[in-house]
KEKOL-407010 format. One line per 5 residues: number of its first residue (from 1); their letters; for each residue y negated, z, x negated of C-alpha. Coordinates in steps of 0.5 Angstrom, whole numbers. Each point is the difference from the previous one (the first is absolute). Last residue first. Layout:
NUM = a = Y/Z/X; ...
***
This chain:
598 = asrdl = 207/-118/448; 6/2/-2; 4/-6/1; -5/-4/-3; 0/3/-6
593 = fpevl = 8/0/-1; 0/-6/-5; -4/4/-4; 5/6/-2; 5/-4/-4
588 = meias = 7/3/-1; 4/5/-5; 6/4/2; 4/4/-4; 7/3/-1
583 = cpstl = 2/4/-6; 6/3/-3; 0/5/-5; 0/-1/-8; -7/-2/-1
578 = afnal = -2/-2/-7; -5/-6/2; 5/-5/-2; 6/4/2; -3/-1/7
573 = vephl = -1/-7/0; 7/-1/-3; 3/4/6; -4/-5/5; -4/3/5
568 = wgivg = 3/1/7; -4/-4/5; -7/-2/3; -4/-6/-1; -7/-3/2
563 = vsegg = -4/-5/4; 5/-5/1; -2/-6/5; 2/-2/7; -6/5/3
558 = viida = 3/6/-3; 6/0/-4; 2/6/-5; 5/-3/-5; 6/4/-1
553 = rrgpf = 4/3/-5; 7/4/-1; 4/-6/-1; -3/-1/-7; -3/6/-2
548 = faedq = -7/0/-1; -5/-2/-6; 3/-7/1; -4/-2/6; 4/-6/3
543 = cdesd = 0/2/7; 3/-6/4; 6/3/3; -3/7/1; -5/-2/5
538 = lrfts = -3/6/4; -4/-1/6; -7/1/3; -4/-1/6; -7/-1/3
533 = ksngd = -2/-5/-6; 5/-5/3; 6/-3/-3; 3/7/-2; 6/0/5
528 = gpevg = -1/7/3; -2/7/-2; -7/2/2; -6/-1/-3; -6/4/2
523 = lmlmv = -2/3/-7; 2/7/1; 6/-2/3; 1/-5/-6; -1/6/-5
518 = hdlla = 5/4/4; 5/-5/0; -1/-1/-8; 1/8/-1; 7/-1/4
513 = kvvef = 2/-5/-4; -2/4/-6; 4/6/2; 6/-5/2; 0/-2/-7
508 = aastg = 2/7/-2; 2/-2/-7; 3/6/-1; -1/6/-4; -7/-1/1
503 = chvac = -6/-4/-2; -4/-4/6; -6/-5/-2; -6/-2/4; -4/-6/-2
498 = lrren = -6/-3/5; -4/-6/-3; -7/-2/0; -1/-7/-3; -5/-2/-5
493 = vagis = -2/-7/-2; 0/-4/-6; -3/-6/-3; -7/2/0; -2/-5/6
488 = sneel = 7/1/3; 4/-7/2; 4/1/-7; 2/7/2; 3/5/-5
483 = rvvdg = 2/7/3; -3/7/-1; 3/6/4; -4/5/4; 2/6/3
478 = veflr = 4/4/5; 5/5/-4; 6/4/2; 5/5/-3; 6/4/3
473 = lplrv = 4/4/-5; 7/3/3; 1/3/-5; -3/6/-4; -5/-2/-5
468 = nrner = 4/-2/-7; -2/-7/1; -7/1/1; -3/-4/-6; 5/-6/2
463 = ltklv = -2/1/7; -7/-2/-2; 3/-6/-4; 4/-2/6; -7/0/4
458 = gplly = -4/-4/-5; 6/-5/0; 0/-1/8; -7/-1/1; 1/-8/-2
453 = rrceq = -4/-5/-4; -4/5/-4; -5/-3/-5; 3/-1/-7; 0/2/-7
448 = feqsk = -2/8/1; 6/4/-2; 1/-5/-6; -7/3/-3; -7/-2/0
443 = pnsik = 1/-6/3; -4/-6/-2; 1/-6/4; 2/4/7; 5/-4/4
438 = vaqkn = 0/-1/7; 7/-1/3; 3/-5/4; 0/-7/-2; 3/1/-7
433 = ddvrr = 7/-1/2; 2/7/-1; 7/2/2; 1/6/4; 6/5/-3
428 = mktfn = -5/6/2; 0/2/-7; -2/-7/-3; -5/-1/5; -6/4/1
423 = edhsv = 2/6/-4; 2/-5/-5; -7/-3/0; -3/7/-1; -4/3/6
418 = tvwtl = -7/0/2; -2/2/7; 2/7/-2; 3/5/5; -2/4/6
413 = vetyg = 6/4/3; 1/2/8; 5/5/2; 5/-2/5; 2/5/6
408 = rqala = -1/-5/6; -7/3/1; -2/-3/-6; 3/-7/1; -2/-3/7
403 = errll = -5/5/2; -4/1/-6; 1/-5/-5; 1/-5/5; -7/1/4
398 = dslln = -4/1/-7; 3/-7/-1; -2/-3/7; -7/3/-1; -1/-3/-7
393 = lpqsr = 2/-7/2; -5/1/6; -5/1/-5; -4/7/1; -6/1/4
388 = gttff = -7/0/-2; -6/-1/5; -6/-4/-2; -7/0/2; -6/-5/-3
383 = tpiqe = -7/1/-2; 2/5/-5; -4/7/-1; -5/-1/-6; -1/4/-6
378 = kvrnf = -5/-3/-4; 1/-4/-7; -4/4/-5; 6/4/-3; 3/-7/-1
373 = gyaia = -5/-2/-5; -3/-7/0; 3/-1/-7; 7/2/3; -1/-4/6
368 = adeav = -2/-6/-3; 6/0/-5; 4/1/6; -3/-6/4; 2/-4/-6
363 = dcahl = 7/2/0; 0/-2/7; -3/-7/-2; 7/-1/-3; 3/1/-7
358 = idary = -5/4/-4; 5/5/-4; 0/-5/-6; -7/2/-2; 1/-2/-8
353 = ppclv = -2/-7/2; -6/1/3; -1/0/7; -5/-5/3; -2/1/8
348 = kleds = -2/-6/4; -3/3/6; 1/-3/7; -4/0/7; -6/-4/-2
343 = ssraa = 4/-5/-4; 3/0/-7; -5/5/-2; 0/0/-7; 3/4/-7
338 = vqlmm = 1/7/3; 2/4/-6; 5/5/0; 0/6/-6; 0/5/5
333 = rnllt = -8/2/0; -1/-8/1; 4/1/6; -5/5/3; -6/-5/-1
328 = sieea = 4/-6/3; 2/4/6; -8/2/1; -2/-7/-1; 5/-3/5
323 = qldvg = -2/6/6; 4/6/1; 2/3/7; 4/6/-2; 7/1/3
318 = ilssi = 3/-2/-7; 5/-5/3; -5/-3/5; -5/0/-6; 5/-4/-4
313 = ykpsa = 2/-5/5; -8/-1/2; -2/-1/-7; 5/-6/0; 5/0/-6
308 = tietp = 2/-6/-5; 4/2/-6; -1/-4/-7; 4/2/-6; -4/0/-6
303 = glhpt = 1/-4/-6; 3/3/-6; 7/-3/-1; 3/3/-6; 3/-5/-2
298 = qdvsd = 1/-7/-1; 6/-4/3; 3/-6/-2; 6/-3/3; 7/-4/-2
293 = itgdf = -1/-1/-7; 5/-4/-4; 5/4/-4; 6/-3/4; 2/6/3
288 = nmyei = -7/0/3; -6/4/-3; -5/4/4; -7/0/-4; -4/6/0
283 = rvpei = -7/-1/-3; -4/7/-1; -7/2/2; -5/4/-4; -3/5/3
278 = sfaee = -8/2/0; -1/6/3; -5/3/-5; -1/-5/-6; 2/5/-6
273 = cyrsf = 6/2/5; 0/7/3; -1/-2/7; 6/-5/-1; 4/6/2
268 = asvlv = 0/2/7; -1/-8/2; 5/-2/-5; 5/5/3; -1/-1/7
263 = nlvil = 0/-7/0; 7/0/-4; 3/5/5; -2/-5/6; 2/-6/-3
258 = aktrd = 7/3/-2; 0/2/8; 0/-7/2; 5/-2/-5; 5/4/2
253 = tatce = 6/0/-4; -4/2/-6; -2/0/-7; -7/2/-2; -4/-1/-6
248 = ifmnr = -6/2/-3; -3/-2/-7; -5/5/-3; -5/-2/-6; -3/5/-4
243 = tdlti = 6/5/-1; -3/6/-4; 2/6/5; 7/-3/0; 4/-6/4
238 = kshdg = 7/-1/-2; 1/-7/-2; 6/2/-6; 3/5/4; 3/-5/6
233 = niipp = -1/2/7; 5/4/4; 4/-1/6; -2/-5/6; -1/-4/-4
228 = mscvr = 2/-1/-7; -6/0/-4; -4/-4/-6; 6/-2/-3; -2/-4/-7
223 = rksdf = 2/-7/1; -5/-2/-5; -4/-4/6; 0/7/4; 6/2/4
218 = ivpyr = 1/3/7; 7/2/2; 4/0/7; 7/2/-1; 6/-5/2
213 = paeri = 7/2/3; -3/5/4; 3/6/1; -5/4/-4; -6/-3/3
208 = lplya = -3/5/5; 6/5/-1; -4/2/-6; -7/2/3; 2/7/2
203 = klktd = 3/1/-8; -7/-1/-2; -4/7/1; 6/5/-1; 3/-4/-6
198 = teyit = 7/2/0; 2/-7/2; -5/-3/-4; 4/-1/-6; 6/-3/3
193 = mleda = -5/-5/3; -3/-1/-7; 6/-2/-3; 1/-5/5; -7/-3/-1
188 = syeks = 2/0/-8; -4/5/-4; -5/0/-5; -2/6/-4; -7/2/0
183 = lslpa = 0/4/7; -6/2/4; 0/-6/4; 6/-5/-1; 2/-3/-6
178 = frien = 3/-7/1; 7/-3/2; 1/-5/6; 6/-5/-1; 5/6/2
173 = pplae = -3/1/6; 1/-8/3; -7/-3/0; -6/-1/6; -6/-2/-3
168 = ytfpg = -8/0/0; -3/-3/-6; -6/1/-3; -5/-5/-3; -2/4/-4
163 = elrdl = -1/5/-6; 1/7/0; -3/6/-3; -7/-2/2; 2/0/7
158 = dhtgi = 2/8/0; 4/0/6; 0/3/7; 7/-1/5; 0/1/7
153 = avlsr = 7/0/4; -1/-3/7; 5/0/6; 6/5/-2; -5/3/-5
148 = qrcin = 0/7/4; -2/-3/6; -6/-4/-3; -5/1/5; 1/8/-1
143 = hhlke = 4/3/-6; -1/-6/-4; -8/0/2; 0/8/-2; 3/-1/-7
138 = qldil = -4/-6/-1; -7/4/2; 3/6/-5; 0/-5/-6; -7/-3/1
133 = sqyaa = -3/7/2; 3/3/-7; -3/-6/-3; -7/1/3; 0/8/-2
128 = pslsi = 2/-2/-7; -6/-5/0; 2/-7/1; -4/-6/-3; 2/-7/2
123 = nrlva = -3/-6/-3; 4/-5/4; 4/2/6; 6/-5/1; 4/-2/7
118 = cvvfp = 7/-1/2; 4/-1/6; 8/-1/0; 5/-2/5; 7/-2/1
113 = riekt = 3/7/-2; 8/0/0; 3/-7/1; -7/-4/1; -1/2/-8
108 = eakvq = 5/-5/-2; -5/-6/2; -4/2/-6; -7/3/1; -5/-3/-6
103 = vvcqa = -6/5/-1; -7/-3/-2; -6/4/-3; -7/-3/-1; -2/0/7
98 = etpsl = -8/-1/1; -4/6/3; 1/4/6; -6/4/2; 2/6/5
93 = rppfe = -7/1/4; -2/7/-1; 0/5/6; -6/0/5; -6/4/0
88 = dfgkf = 2/5/-5; -2/8/1; 0/-2/8; 5/6/1; 5/-5/2
83 = vrlaq = -1/-4/-6; 1/5/-4; 6/3/3; 4/-7/0; -2/-1/-7
78 = vlget = 2/8/-2; 7/-1/3; 1/-6/-3; -1/2/-7; 3/7/1
73 = clldy = 7/-3/2; 4/-2/6; -6/-2/5; 1/-7/-1; 7/1/3
68 = rnapv = -3/2/7; 6/-2/4; 3/7/-1; -6/4/2; -3/4/-5
63 = dvkyv = 1/8/-1; -4/3/-6; 2/5/-5; -6/2/-4; 1/2/-7
58 = taiee = -4/6/-3; 2/-1/-8; 4/3/-5; 1/-4/-6; 4/-5/-3
53 = egqki = 0/-3/-7; 6/4/-3; 5/-5/2; -2/-7/-3; -2/-5/6
48 = rgggg = 6/-5/2; 0/2/7; -1/7/0; -6/4/-2; -7/0/3
43 = vkeev = 1/5/5; 3/7/0; -1/4/7; -5/4/4; 1/-2/7
38 = vddle = -4/-2/7; 4/-2/5; 1/-5/6; -7/-3/0; 1/-5/6
33 = lgyef = -2/-7/1; -3/-4/6; -7/-1/-4; -4/6/4; 6/4/-1
28 = cledf = 0/-1/-8; -8/2/0; 1/6/4; 6/2/-5; -5/-2/-6
23 = eedty = -6/5/4; 5/6/0; 2/-1/-7; -7/0/-2; -2/-7/-2
18 = trgle = -3/-3/-6; -4/-6/-1; 0/-7/-4; 7/-2/4; 3/-2/-7
13 = eflrd = -2/7/-3; 2/4/6; 7/-4/0; 1/2/-8; -2/7/2
8 = rvvsv = 5/1/5; 6/-3/-3; 3/-5/5; 7/1/3; 2/-5/5
3 = tpm = 5/2/6; 4/-5/4; 0/1/7
***
């Protein structure tokens, strides 16, 4: 859960009353939050406020739900609590004005960050505390919904120092030159990449665009750089305490999340405009390569989201019989408005644009439960009775672990479900046809690039780390791997597999063959022609698994199909895992034997 730091005195001033720490802790609990800590720390500095202006203050550390982006700043938290406690009847309605600014999006941006959403806050007046809150909210959003700026990057600018219309372009790095934030000298984009390699904060974002042939950049009409997302803004248009008109832009690879981020920002800080909660939209023109307009958008989208829910459904989830009027009152406390009843059984619930966490009627029921109070819901004995038991696949897996493998002197290992691409394929001498492994889009390191397709690489890594242990070493693992599957609703399926490796002074194929015979005996499968599910055989002629040594490998055939492989591991595979002793291994599917173990 994200943690929001709020200055206690400012919070109480905005709420209109004071609380003891215990009272505020109870208030947080009622609203579904948690007061994590109360500390004394410096506030007011940071951002672009001059050092020396900070002071020591009491700060509340409040844990908020990960999907409540509107609570990531003091402004949003205060608004939610005031409505919840009845200090305000309902949050102010956001009022869009007429669009004056235009942003043209060049077609080349499709290659790198294709979307941009914008808004303008006119006649805004930020106090030092509000200014710092704005900076903090951007950071919280970047680390949360923006996924470290990979999905959305936020830029805020002093509109009075810029001139529209604006253009959002993608240019080669050597064609972008500007003075970045907090620096007075101009640098090319290539030079900035080198400079920020040592920046503790910005170096993490460099890989997002560094290898791209074109970098995204926003210009005003005089070709002054506003920002080079997702890395840095230009120093020329930086906002200060004197900013009166603020231009907000969010470039993105995910348009939906960009709209959510923009809605959260404008709803929280439009309160500081001279005409409170007035928001000026921006016209976004997406261009074709020939310079013609492809499509037009106007952001932000401030219309409410409509969710339909029945009082009966909401009452059944909470466990309390509530009438439609009661539910309407409860939802108003959570900043949700019941517009009308579409029928005797349905409520039309309007969710404000900053409540992106409301996606389904169950979310509406959750908010109604929070407003009602979980402590008020009486405990009840369930009206139905169930008996829990393990899934058949897990029972079979436990049987194999205990009686087929552990009792034969093999030691169980538990390895990572994610591996590198090399471990999945290259080091195993297997070819990746891009139709087998599930790849992780934003891996934290090269060690965790893909979901494992086989168990064997993990067992071999464990052998590598224990190669100085006295031989022979006998290891096994029973666990899931992930395989791409077009016919699956999510595009992939889990497979339960068994893998065992014998490592000794000789390959000792007879050892793993004896283990296979024992495993099959436990599964009720006898040696035979392998054409039925009650018999198995080894097929060395058609086995093509390059992880195993040719002529010393065989497919395990059951029911006319291969369910696994057995044999000597190839010397190159052993060398790739820094192993010097010969090994024999088995890897096979478990699920085909479920009906045999029933």
